[in-house]
N, C-alpha and C positions, 0 to 999 in steps of 0.2 A: 303497759296499756291498761286503762281503767275498764273495769267490768260494768256494763250498762246496768246491772241490777243494783249497783252501789249508788246510782243517781235516783233522786226522788222524782225528777220530771218524767222519767220513763214509766213510773208507777201510776202516774196521773194523766199522762198524755198518750193516747194510742198513736198519734202521729210521731212523736219522739221515740216511742217503743219500737215501732216498725222501722223508723229511720236508723235508729241505733243497731237493731237487729241486721239490717241490710249492709250497713257500714260500720264495722266495729270501731274504726278510728274516730268516729263521731264522738263516742262516749268520752274518749280521752280529751278530745277538743273542748267538749263541754265542760268537763271537769277543770281543765286548765282556765278556761275563761271565766268560770263561776268563781274563781278564787278572788276575784276583785271587780269592782263595777267596769262594765263594758264601755269603752270609749269610742268615739267616732274615728279616731286615729287607728285603733285596732281594727275596725271594720274596714277602713280604706286600705290598710296594709294588708289584710287578709284577702280582700278582693283582688288587690294587685298581684299577690302571690298566686292566687287561683288563675288568674289570667296570664300569667308569665309565659311569654313565648321567647324562644331562643333568638339571639341577635341575628337580624336579617331574614327572620321568618315573616310570613304575612301576619296581619293583625288578626286577632280571634275572630272567628265567625260568629254569627248571631246565635247559633245553637251553643257554641262554647260559652258565650256570654250568659245565656239562659241557664245553662248547667251550673256555672260559677255562682250566679245569683241564687239559685235554689240551694246550693250547698251552704253558702254564707247565711241565708235565711234560716236553715235547719240549725246551724251552729249558734247563731244569735239567739234564736228563740229558745233553744236548749239552755244556753248559759244564763239567760235572763230568767227563765222559768225556774232553774235550779236555784238561783239566788233568792228569788221570790219565795218559793216553797221552803227554803231553809230559814227564812226570816232575815236574810242578810240584805235584802233590797227594799227600799220604801217605794211609795207610789211614784214619786218624782224620778227616781232611778229607772224604773220600769218603763214609764212612759217616755222618758228621756231616750233611752236605748232603742225603743221601738221607732221613735221619731227619726233617730239618726239612721237606723236601717232603712227606713222608707226614703 
C-alpha cells in the first residue's frame, strides 16, 4: 500500500488529504492511476467495479450509486492532481480527464 504522505496531491489539497486519511486504500489507487494518463475506459471500468452486484441481486440503490460516484470522483481527482503537480500532465490531459469524469 502507498503511504499518502508520498503523494504530492495530499500536500496541496485538504480534500484529498482528508479523503486519504479516511480511506488508506485511496492513496494506493491514486498512485496507481497517476502512473499514466487517465482514460475514459478506466473510469467506466472502475465505476462498473464499484457498482458490481452479485448475480441475481437487485440493482444498486440510489445511495449505492451516489457512494460509488463519490469514490470514483476522489480517485480520479487525486490521480489527475498528482499527475499535474508532478508535471506529468498538460492542460489538455487534465481538462480531458475532468470532462470524461463529468
